[in-house]
C-alpha positions in Angstrom: -103.7 -31.0 -62.4 -101.4 -33.0 -60.8 -101.9 -35.6 -57.9 -99.2 -34.3 -55.7 -99.7 -32.9 -52.2 -97.5 -30.1 -51.9 -95.4 -30.3 -49.1 -96.3 -28.9 -45.6 -95.4 -26.1 -44.3 -92.4 -26.5 -41.6 -94.7 -26.2 -38.0 -92.9 -22.9 -36.8 -94.5 -21.2 -40.0 -97.6 -21.1 -39.1 -96.9 -20.3 -35.3 -94.2 -17.2 -36.7 -97.2 -15.7 -38.6 -99.6 -15.9 -35.8 -97.2 -14.7 -33.8 -96.2 -11.5 -35.7 -99.8 -10.6 -36.3 -100.4 -11.1 -32.4 -97.7 -8.1 -32.0 -97.9 -6.2 -35.1 -95.0 -6.9 -36.5 -94.3 -7.1 -40.0 -94.0 -10.3 -42.4 -91.0 -9.1 -44.6 -89.3 -9.2 -41.3 -89.9 -12.6 -41.0 -86.6 -14.3 -41.6 -84.8 -12.5 -39.0 -86.3 -14.1 -36.6 -86.0 -17.7 -38.3 -82.6 -17.9 -36.5 -83.3 -17.8 -33.6 -86.1 -20.3 -33.7 -83.3 -22.8 -35.0 -81.2 -22.4 -32.0 -83.9 -21.3 -29.7 -81.7 -22.3 -26.5 -78.6 -20.6 -28.1 -77.1 -16.7 -27.5 -80.0 -14.4 -29.1 -78.6 -11.0 -29.9 -79.2 -8.1 -27.3 -81.0 -4.4 -28.0 -78.0 -2.0 -28.7 -79.9 1.1 -28.5 -79.0 2.4 -31.4 -82.8 2.8 -32.9 -82.4 -0.3 -35.4 -85.4 -1.9 -37.2 -86.2 -4.2 -36.1 -84.9 -4.1 -33.0 -83.3 -7.3 -31.4 -85.8 -7.1 -28.1 -88.5 -7.4 -31.0 -87.8 -10.0 -32.9 -87.0 -12.0 -29.1 -90.5 -10.9 -28.7 -91.6 -12.7 -31.8 -89.4 -15.4 -31.4 -90.6 -16.0 -27.8 -94.0 -16.1 -28.7 -93.6 -18.6 -31.4 -92.5 -21.2 -29.5 -95.4 -20.7 -27.2 -97.1 -21.1 -29.7 -95.6 -24.3 -30.6 -95.5 -25.3 -27.1 -91.5 -25.5 -26.8 -91.1 -21.9 -24.8 -87.7 -21.2 -24.1 -85.5 -22.7 -21.4 -82.8 -20.5 -21.3 -82.6 -17.0 -19.5 -82.2 -14.5 -21.8 -79.0 -12.3 -22.0 -79.6 -9.4 -19.5 
């Protein structure tokens, strides 16, 4: 048994898990949301209308909810 405590997960991890659960977003797609969280005020993808899975709009919804749960909502407007 080790006395070393494992490092705490990044603060966004619990928020991302919760947002995913709330929105019915599969956990295996969470890695697609992380780049949006690293650059919350940057350019985000838009839905292309091509039926992609996951859709960029779904990624945005999960990212926005994650930021909201963290208390750091996005300030920049989303692209039209």
